[in-house]
C-alpha positions as CSV (number, residue, x, y, z in Angstrom):
1,X,23.3,19.2,-38.1
2,X,23.9,19.1,-34.3
3,X,20.9,21.7,-34.0
4,X,18.2,19.1,-36.1
5,X,19.7,16.0,-33.7
6,X,19.9,17.9,-30.6
7,X,15.7,18.8,-31.8
8,X,15.3,15.4,-32.7
9,X,16.8,13.9,-29.3
10,X,15.0,16.5,-27.2
11,X,11.2,15.1,-29.3
12,X,12.2,11.7,-28.1
13,X,13.1,12.8,-24.5
14,X,9.3,14.1,-24.5
15,X,7.8,11.8,-25.7
16,X,9.3,9.0,-23.5
17,X,8.6,11.1,-20.7
18,X,5.0,11.5,-21.6
19,X,4.9,7.8,-22.2
20,X,6.3,7.0,-18.5
21,X,4.0,9.4,-17.1
22,X,0.8,7.8,-18.4
23,X,2.3,4.7,-17.5
24,X,3.0,5.6,-13.7
25,X,-0.4,7.0,-13.8
26,X,-1.9,3.6,-13.9
27,X,-1.0,2.5,-10.4
28,X,-1.7,5.6,-9.0
29,X,-5.4,5.7,-10.0
30,X,-5.6,1.5,-8.8
31,X,-4.2,3.0,-5.5
32,X,-7.1,6.0,-5.2
33,X,-9.9,3.3,-6.3
34,X,-8.4,1.2,-3.1
35,X,-9.0,4.2,-0.7
36,X,-12.2,5.3,-2.0
37,X,-13.0,1.4,-2.1
38,X,-12.5,1.2,1.7
39,X,-14.3,4.5,2.9
40,X,-17.8,4.1,0.6
41,X,-17.8,0.5,2.0
42,X,-17.9,1.4,5.7
43,X,-20.2,4.7,4.8
44,X,-22.5,1.9,3.4
45,X,-22.3,-0.6,5.3
46,X,-20.7,0.3,8.9
47,X,-18.7,-1.3,11.4
48,X,-20.4,-4.6,9.9
49,X,-17.3,-6.9,9.1
50,X,-15.8,-8.0,5.9
51,X,-15.6,-11.6,7.2
52,X,-14.6,-13.2,10.4
53,X,-11.7,-12.1,12.1
54,X,-8.2,-13.8,11.4
55,X,-6.7,-15.8,13.7
56,X,-4.1,-14.4,14.6
57,X,-0.5,-16.4,15.8
58,X,2.8,-14.6,17.2
59,X,6.0,-15.5,15.3
60,X,8.9,-16.7,17.5
61,X,10.3,-13.4,17.0
62,X,7.5,-11.8,18.2
63,X,5.6,-10.2,15.3
64,X,1.5,-11.2,14.7
65,X,0.3,-12.5,11.7
66,X,-2.6,-14.6,10.1
67,X,-1.3,-18.2,9.9
68,X,-4.3,-19.4,7.6
69,X,-3.6,-20.5,4.3
70,X,-7.1,-19.5,2.6
71,X,-5.9,-16.1,3.4
72,X,-5.7,-13.4,0.5
73,X,-2.8,-11.0,1.9
74,X,-0.4,-11.4,4.6
75,X,-1.4,-9.6,7.6
76,X,1.7,-8.0,9.7
77,X,1.4,-7.1,13.0
78,X,5.1,-5.8,14.1
79,X,6.7,-6.8,17.4
80,X,6.2,-3.8,19.3
81,X,2.2,-3.3,18.3
82,X,-0.1,-5.2,20.8
83,X,-2.2,-7.3,18.4
84,X,-5.4,-7.3,21.0
85,X,-5.0,-3.4,21.4
86,X,-8.8,-2.4,20.3
87,X,-7.2,0.0,17.7
88,X,-4.9,-3.0,16.2
89,X,-8.2,-5.0,15.8
90,X,-10.0,-1.8,14.1
91,X,-7.3,-1.6,11.6
92,X,-7.8,-5.5,10.8
93,X,-10.9,-5.1,10.3
94,X,-11.3,-1.8,8.3
95,X,-8.2,-3.1,6.2
96,X,-10.1,-6.4,5.3
97,X,-12.5,-5.6,2.3
98,X,-8.8,-5.1,0.5
99,X,-8.5,-8.5,0.3
100,X,-11.2,-8.3,-2.1
101,X,-10.3,-5.5,-4.7
102,X,-6.2,-5.8,-4.4
103,X,-5.9,-9.1,-6.6
104,X,-7.9,-7.4,-9.4
105,X,-6.3,-4.5,-9.4
106,X,-2.9,-6.1,-9.5
107,X,-4.0,-7.7,-12.6
108,X,-4.8,-4.7,-14.3
109,X,-2.1,-3.1,-13.5
110,X,0.8,-5.7,-15.0
111,X,3.4,-2.9,-14.1
112,X,2.7,-3.0,-10.1
113,X,4.6,-5.5,-8.2
114,X,2.4,-5.3,-5.0
115,X,-0.4,-3.5,-3.1
116,X,-0.2,-3.1,0.4
117,X,-2.1,-1.1,3.4
118,X,-0.8,0.4,6.1
119,X,-2.2,2.0,9.2
120,X,-1.2,4.9,11.4
121,X,-0.3,2.3,13.9
122,X,1.8,0.0,11.6
123,X,-0.8,-2.7,10.8
124,X,-0.2,-3.7,7.3
125,X,-1.8,-6.2,5.2
126,X,0.4,-6.6,1.8
127,X,-0.6,-8.1,-1.6
128,X,0.5,-10.8,-3.7
129,X,0.7,-12.9,-0.4
130,X,3.8,-14.6,0.5
131,X,5.9,-11.9,-0.1
132,X,5.8,-9.9,3.2
133,X,5.9,-12.8,6.0
134,X,9.6,-13.6,6.0
135,X,10.9,-10.7,4.2
136,X,9.9,-8.0,6.8
137,X,11.8,-7.4,10.0
138,X,9.3,-8.2,13.1
139,X,10.1,-4.4,14.4
140,X,9.8,-3.1,10.7
141,X,7.8,0.5,11.4
142,X,6.3,1.3,7.8
143,X,5.2,4.6,9.1
144,X,8.8,5.6,9.3
145,X,9.4,4.7,5.8
146,X,9.6,7.5,3.4
147,X,6.8,7.4,1.0
148,X,4.5,6.6,4.3
149,X,6.0,10.1,5.6
150,X,5.3,12.1,2.8
151,X,1.5,10.7,2.4
152,X,0.6,11.4,6.0
153,X,-1.5,14.3,7.3
154,X,1.7,16.2,8.1
155,X,3.5,16.4,4.8
156,X,0.5,16.1,2.3
157,X,-2.4,18.4,3.6
158,X,-3.6,18.5,0.0
159,X,-4.7,14.6,0.3
160,X,-2.8,13.6,-3.1
161,X,-1.3,10.4,-4.0
162,X,2.4,10.6,-3.6
163,X,5.5,9.1,-5.3
164,X,8.8,7.8,-3.8
165,X,12.0,8.0,-4.7
166,X,13.3,4.9,-7.0
167,X,14.5,2.0,-4.0
168,X,15.7,-1.4,-4.0
169,X,12.6,-3.3,-2.5
170,X,13.3,-5.7,0.7
171,X,10.7,-8.3,-1.2
172,X,13.3,-8.9,-3.9
173,X,11.5,-7.2,-6.9
174,X,14.4,-4.8,-7.8
175,X,14.8,-1.3,-7.7
176,X,10.9,0.3,-7.6
177,X,8.8,3.6,-7.5
178,X,5.9,3.2,-4.8
179,X,2.8,5.3,-5.1
180,X,0.7,5.8,-1.8
181,X,-2.7,7.8,-1.8
182,X,-4.1,8.6,1.7
183,X,-7.2,7.1,3.3
184,X,-9.6,9.2,4.9
185,X,-12.5,8.3,6.9
186,X,-14.5,12.2,7.0
187,X,-11.5,14.0,8.0
188,X,-9.8,11.0,10.3
189,X,-6.5,9.4,8.6
190,X,-6.9,5.8,8.5
191,X,-3.5,5.0,6.6
192,X,-2.1,4.4,3.1
């Protein structure tokens, strides 16, 4: 009787594992889609901007953000990064097309609570809007977070999507897991 119970329990655990794997693959596919979209758009239209550059504003704590109430994402430039540096402006422009894609990907993936982009120089966009501003310390260095490090070229030479460990979300979404897909343009790492 104990063997039969053990066998049934093992079968249920294996089925639950398969269902969980399928459930978690949807956000991973969305992450890869976003990375491929940004790369493909740039290949098609080149350096032409997605829209007008945001009118950035410096917060009293030193970080820079886009205060436009009509924006589609939270744009975050930490206080240790120059908002006028050409690399900063390039990361902002190159990630702008995600404003068109992220809301749809979030809607199609109800298990996802957010979608974000982080450049190698710590420029970030966060969807849905309104969750990053006020929740991130002005000196937040997202490139030091485990999920960024594990997806970076040094740790992920295969350029695969990666999964974080379970952690408590700073934006108040409870315990979450993050999936990250690296974004490359040719062989140049552009972020996650």
